[in-house]
N, C-alpha and C positions, 0 to 999 in steps of 0.2 A: 734368354730372358724369359722368365715364367710370368704368367698372368694370374693374379689372384682375384677371384670373383668376390665382390662385396656381398656381405651377409645381408639378406633381406630384413628390413625392419617390419616386424609383425604387428607393431602398434597401429591401431586404427584411429588414433586421434581422440579417443574417449577413454577415460579411466573409470571403470565400474567396480573397482576392487573395494571401495568403501561402502557400497550399497548392500543392504541386507540380501541374503541369498537363500534360496530354497533348493534343495537337492532332490531330484526325482530319479529313482533307480529303475532301469529297464533290464529285467533279468529273464532268463528262460524259466518256464515252469517245469519243464522236463529236462533235467541235467544229465540225462543218459543219451549215449549215441544212438540215433535212430537206426543205424545200420547194424551195429554189433551188440548194442545194449550196455556197453561198458560206461562207467561214470566219466563225464567230461571234465577236463582240467582247464581252469581259467588261465589264460595267457596274456590278458591285457584288458583295457577298457578305452572306449572312445568318449571324449567329453566335448560337449557343445554348449556354449553359453548363449543365453537369450535374454535381452532386456525387454521387460514387459511393462506396459503402461496400464494403470487402472484408472478409469474415469472417476471424477469427483462423485462422492456419495453424500446425499442429503438426507436428513431425518428431522422430524419435528419433536421437540422436547416440550411436553405439556407440564407446566408448573402449577401444582395444585396447593393452595394455601388453606389449611383448615382454620376455621374461625369458631370460637367458643364463647359462651356466655354463662352466667351464674343464675340458675333458676331461683335459688333462695333469695338472693338480693332483689330479684325482680318481684318476688312474692311479698317481701317485707317493704315494698314501695321505696326501696333504696335505688340509687342511680344504677341502672343496668350497665355492667362492665363488659367490654368486648376484649377478648384475648385472641391474638393471632400468632401463629408460628412465624418465625423469621423466614423471609423469602428474598432471594436475590432480586434486586430491582432490574428492570430492563434498561438497556443502554439508551434507547430513545423511548420516551413515554408513550404508552399505548401502541407500541410497534412490535412486530414479530421478528424484527432484525436482531440477530445475535452478534456478539463481537467477532466471531469467526467469519460470518457472512459479510459484515461490513468491511473487515480487513481484506477479504478477497476482492471485493468490488473496488476498494481504494487502490489496492496493489495493481489490479488490472488497468485502472484508469490512469494513474499517475506514474507508475513504474513501467508498465508494458504498453502505454499509450493506446489503450483499448477503449474507445468511446462508449458511453452508456447505451447508445442505440445498438451497438454490436453486442454488448453484453446482454441486452434484452433478447436478441435473437438467440444467443447461446442458452439462456435460461429457458426460452420457449421450446427449444429443440429437445429438452429433457422433460417437458411437460410442466414447467414452473412458470406461471404467468406473472412475471415480475416486470413491470413497465419501467421505462426510462424516467418517467416523471416521478415515480415512487423513489427510485434510486437517487435522483437529483435532489429531492426533498430531504432524503437521509443525509446527503453530503452537506446540505445547507444547515441542517439541525446539528450535525456533528461539529461543524465549524462554530456555530453560535454557542453551543453548550460546552465544548471541550477544547477545540483547536485554537480558538481565538486567544485564550489565555496563554497558550504556548507560543503562538506567533507574536503576541504582544511582548512576551518576555524575550524572545529572540531579537525583536526590534530594539528593545531597551539595551540588551547586551551588545548588540551591534554598534550602537552609538557610543559605546565606551571604548571602541577600538582605536588604535593609533593610526590605522591606515585603512581606507575604504575604496572600493571600486563601485561605480554606479553607471547604469546605462538604461535605455528603454528600448523595447522592441514592439512591433505591431502585433495585434491580436484581434481577430474578428469575433465579435460577439453579437448574437442575434437577439431580437426582442428587447432592446434597450429603449426605455421611454424617451420620446422626443428625438430619436436618432434612427437614421436609415440603416437597414441591415448591411449595406455596403460600406458604411462609415468605419474607418479604422479606430479601434481602441488600442490601448497600450498597456503592456506589462512592464512595470518598473522593477529593476533588479539591483539589489545592493548586496555586496559581498565583502567579507573581511579579507585583509591581506594575508599572504602566506605565512607571515611571521606571527600571526595571532594564535594564541593557544586554543581558542574556541573558533572553529571554522563555521561560519554562518553564511547561508545564501538566503536572502529574504525577497520574495516576490510580492509585489503590491499592484493590484489592478486599478487603472484609472481610465476614464473615458477619453482623455486628451493627453497630449505630450507637453502641456504647459509647464513652464519652470516653477510655477507655484506649487506643483506637487512635490518636486524635489525639495523646495524650501520647507514644506510641511513635514515631509518624512525625515529630513535631516535637522530638524529643529533641536538645538542643544548640542550639536556636534561641533567640536572646535579643533579637530586635528586634520590630517591630510586626506584629501579626496582626489582620486584619480578618475577622470571621466573625459568625455568629449565636450565641445563647446556648448552644446545644447543645455546640459544640466546646470551650467553656470548661471548665476544670477546675482545681481548687485546687492541683494538683501541678505546674503549669507553672513554678513557681519564679520566675526572673528575667524571664519574658516580659512585655513591655509590651503588654497586651491592649487593643485598640480595638474595642469591640462597637458597630457602627453598625447 
């Protein structure tokens, strides 16, 4: 009975074939034999791949808007007119934050669970004095000016579903007026069922876990709700409650 050795798997658990590649050639300057002087003949090549990381690069774009007026109109005592070239407006009024910078901060905070105080440290390490207070203010302004309309639409669409899940989970929040830092706050979560065409998960923050919050957030909903006993309340009216 013969033994057949298994072929080694050379895969290292990472596929880098789709990444852009740069080829660096290492060749001899003198292709003549140092012993006899005859031309050398190439018999092969050794290839080694290396995955390189390039740190983030930041730059400042200075937007300069030229402004013009008409001297003749001003001399003729007519109303002086001002003419401005079209210029892209800032995402946040009177802020140097760009869409790319804001997207990076949001992605770090919500997708990578990287708090603003740690991002502050990261920015300081590259010489950019960007405080967590500034980033927090940006998040608030983005919500008020842009994201609130989107979340309101999500909430409205969610209430049109045939089947909903609901629950609440604890969330500690500091500096809440008239509330101790150790007091528990709550994040209410509402999710559409798997059968819905539009899959929505809606998070809503509240200071307490009172059922009046569920009543408020589910106002106008008249289909099936899957939840635990806490979310249930007698004032839901026509709701078909399925307590599983």
